[in-house]
Backbone bond lengths (Angstrom), bond angles and torsions (degrees), N, CA, C in turn:
res aa  C-N    CA-C-N  psi(-1)  N-CA   C-N-CA  omega(-1)  CA-C   N-CA-C  phi
1 X - - - 1.460 - - 1.508 106.55 -
2 X 1.271 120.84 127.86 1.477 124.52 -176.73 1.527 108.46 -112.18
3 X 1.359 118.23 79.41 1.445 123.45 176.19 1.506 108.49 -100.73
4 X 1.326 118.62 115.40 1.486 123.10 -177.65 1.513 112.88 -91.57
5 X 1.310 117.42 -23.25 1.454 121.51 -176.57 1.512 108.63 -93.47
6 X 1.373 118.39 121.99 1.470 120.64 -176.13 1.497 112.16 -67.01
7 X 1.349 114.59 -35.31 1.493 117.80 177.40 1.580 113.27 -61.29
8 X 1.262 113.23 -41.48 1.515 116.95 175.02 1.478 113.52 -62.04
9 X 1.354 113.30 -44.46 1.533 118.32 178.80 1.482 111.01 -61.06
10 X 1.416 118.21 -45.14 1.409 120.61 -179.89 1.553 111.53 -62.48
11 X 1.338 117.34 -40.99 1.400 120.81 175.99 1.504 114.19 -58.73
12 X 1.297 116.88 -47.32 1.459 121.33 178.21 1.533 112.99 -63.49
13 X 1.317 113.90 -42.24 1.507 119.02 174.66 1.470 112.85 -56.65
14 X 1.345 118.03 -49.08 1.480 122.19 177.37 1.481 111.41 -55.66
15 X 1.347 116.65 -43.05 1.548 121.08 -179.32 1.515 108.97 -63.20
16 X 1.361 114.81 -41.41 1.503 119.35 -179.93 1.510 110.53 -63.18
17 X 1.378 116.33 -45.42 1.411 119.60 -178.67 1.525 112.48 -63.83
18 X 1.359 113.79 -38.97 1.484 117.22 175.96 1.505 112.70 -64.79
19 X 1.308 117.27 -42.16 1.470 122.31 179.06 1.528 113.91 -65.39
20 X 1.298 115.62 -46.52 1.486 120.31 -177.53 1.557 115.45 -85.83
21 X 1.262 116.41 -19.74 1.481 123.44 -173.74 1.461 109.95 58.43
22 X 1.284 117.95 39.45 1.513 125.27 176.85 1.504 108.26 -128.34
23 X 1.343 113.55 155.18 1.469 120.21 175.93 1.514 106.12 -97.69
24 X 1.361 114.24 136.99 1.481 121.00 178.68 1.538 108.86 -117.11
25 X 1.284 117.41 120.38 1.475 123.36 171.19 1.509 109.43 -80.51
26 X 1.270 116.57 121.27 1.457 122.37 -178.89 1.493 113.12 -118.79
27 X 1.303 116.84 127.33 1.475 122.69 176.74 1.581 107.13 -58.08
28 X 1.301 117.21 131.85 1.475 119.91 178.91 1.515 110.75 -69.59
29 X 1.280 115.38 110.36 1.475 122.00 -176.75 1.567 110.89 -92.25
30 X 1.350 116.52 -0.61 1.439 116.84 -176.12 1.491 112.15 -83.11
31 X 1.318 117.48 -12.98 1.440 118.75 179.23 1.524 110.31 -74.31
32 X 1.287 116.44 125.91 1.427 121.58 -179.83 1.532 108.84 -111.90
33 X 1.378 112.71 158.15 1.441 117.66 177.24 1.579 108.68 -59.11
34 X 1.293 112.92 143.77 1.463 119.49 -178.79 1.566 108.58 -60.82
35 X 1.236 116.56 131.98 1.441 121.82 179.30 1.550 107.22 -103.52
36 X 1.266 118.30 124.43 1.427 122.09 -178.75 1.523 108.95 -75.32
37 X 1.319 116.26 127.51 1.518 121.01 175.90 1.482 105.72 -75.13
38 X 1.328 114.62 153.27 1.471 121.60 173.39 1.521 106.31 -66.68
39 X 1.333 114.98 134.12 1.474 118.96 177.44 1.510 108.78 -80.45
40 X 1.336 114.91 138.03 1.431 119.24 177.63 1.479 112.63 -123.63
41 X 1.328 116.05 147.28 1.419 121.81 174.72 1.520 105.77 -144.88
42 X 1.310 117.39 157.29 1.461 121.56 -177.47 1.567 108.86 -126.65
43 X 1.339 114.16 153.21 1.430 119.50 174.54 1.505 109.11 -83.44
44 X 1.327 116.43 130.55 1.477 120.95 -172.32 1.499 110.12 -85.51
45 X 1.308 116.37 -176.51 1.515 121.98 179.35 1.478 113.48 -59.67
46 X 1.297 117.56 -35.41 1.444 123.96 -176.26 1.597 110.54 -88.50
47 X 1.330 113.91 15.89 1.509 122.79 178.29 1.569 107.84 58.31
48 X 1.299 114.83 44.22 1.521 119.25 174.76 1.540 106.59 -113.64
49 X 1.231 112.86 146.87 1.509 120.70 175.16 1.518 105.41 -103.26
50 X 1.341 112.47 122.72 1.538 117.05 -176.11 1.496 105.84 -116.53
51 X 1.351 116.24 131.03 1.497 123.80 173.92 1.500 104.28 -108.97
52 X 1.293 119.46 132.88 1.484 123.80 -178.19 1.496 108.66 -69.84
53 X 1.315 114.48 152.63 1.489 122.31 177.26 1.526 109.85 -65.46
54 X 1.365 117.05 -32.90 1.453 119.86 -178.90 1.532 107.06 -70.35
55 X 1.361 120.03 -38.35 1.423 123.27 -179.26 1.528 108.80 -61.61
56 X 1.351 115.08 -45.74 1.467 118.32 -177.89 1.507 113.07 -70.45
57 X 1.335 115.19 -41.82 1.460 118.95 -176.69 1.517 110.46 -63.18
58 X 1.281 115.43 -43.17 1.536 122.63 -179.22 1.472 111.63 -65.13
59 X 1.267 119.32 -13.84 1.505 122.19 -177.99 1.450 111.81 -112.81
60 X 1.335 118.66 10.06 1.515 121.91 172.43 1.500 115.49 90.54
61 X 1.383 119.14 8.28 1.423 119.50 178.25 1.534 108.63 -89.68
62 X 1.350 116.24 153.95 1.468 119.64 -177.98 1.545 108.73 -136.01
63 X 1.319 117.60 165.72 1.468 120.39 179.42 1.497 111.03 -56.68
64 X 1.313 117.16 139.81 1.428 120.88 -179.94 1.529 115.95 92.47
65 X 1.357 116.68 -12.67 1.422 119.74 176.38 1.550 109.31 -61.65
66 X 1.337 115.82 141.16 1.440 118.69 175.65 1.543 111.12 -115.38
67 X 1.322 113.91 157.07 1.469 120.44 -175.25 1.521 111.82 -130.62
68 X 1.317 116.43 146.88 1.413 123.14 164.85 1.488 106.68 -90.25
69 X 1.347 116.48 143.33 1.466 120.56 -179.08 1.478 109.85 -122.17
70 X 1.373 114.81 134.36 1.483 124.87 176.84 1.535 107.10 -131.68
71 X 1.328 115.03 139.86 1.458 117.83 174.46 1.504 106.67 -122.30
72 X 1.329 113.91 120.89 1.467 123.10 -173.30 1.530 108.25 -138.58
73 X 1.376 113.49 115.83 1.462 119.13 174.47 1.528 113.57 44.13
74 X 1.309 116.79 65.93 1.470 124.67 177.74 1.505 114.11 62.45
75 X 1.297 118.08 22.73 1.479 121.74 177.44 1.517 109.81 -125.04
76 X 1.233 114.95 138.65 1.490 122.86 174.35 1.537 105.24 -105.14
77 X 1.323 116.84 118.87 1.476 119.98 -178.07 1.523 106.73 -113.19
78 X 1.353 114.04 119.55 1.501 120.82 177.93 1.490 104.83 -106.78
79 X 1.395 115.91 123.72 1.500 118.56 175.80 1.472 108.47 -119.70
80 X 1.323 116.21 128.10 1.458 121.69 -178.15 1.544 110.64 -59.72
81 X 1.350 117.11 129.28 1.446 117.79 179.36 1.505 109.93 -81.92
82 X 1.317 115.28 144.56 1.426 121.82 -179.50 1.570 106.19 -99.39
83 X 1.367 112.08 113.50 1.472 115.32 177.30 1.533 108.72 -92.12
84 X 1.283 116.98 122.14 1.440 123.89 -176.44 1.490 111.02 -98.69
């Protein structure tokens, strides 16, 4: 059964429970995979770009990590440097 609207599903489930007089345990299908939000940063008054520690930590970066910087068509591209 391919019901995409949760309200319709819940309505049909309640009708089934009422008709059968049984309780049905249903796996919650409303949980979706976490969608990563686009990370945003702004240029400050002193023309510095600041990335929050939370933003960096949540993406696997740590203190002392270095980056190569490229600017291409209104984009700033930071690439983690590989120290060998």
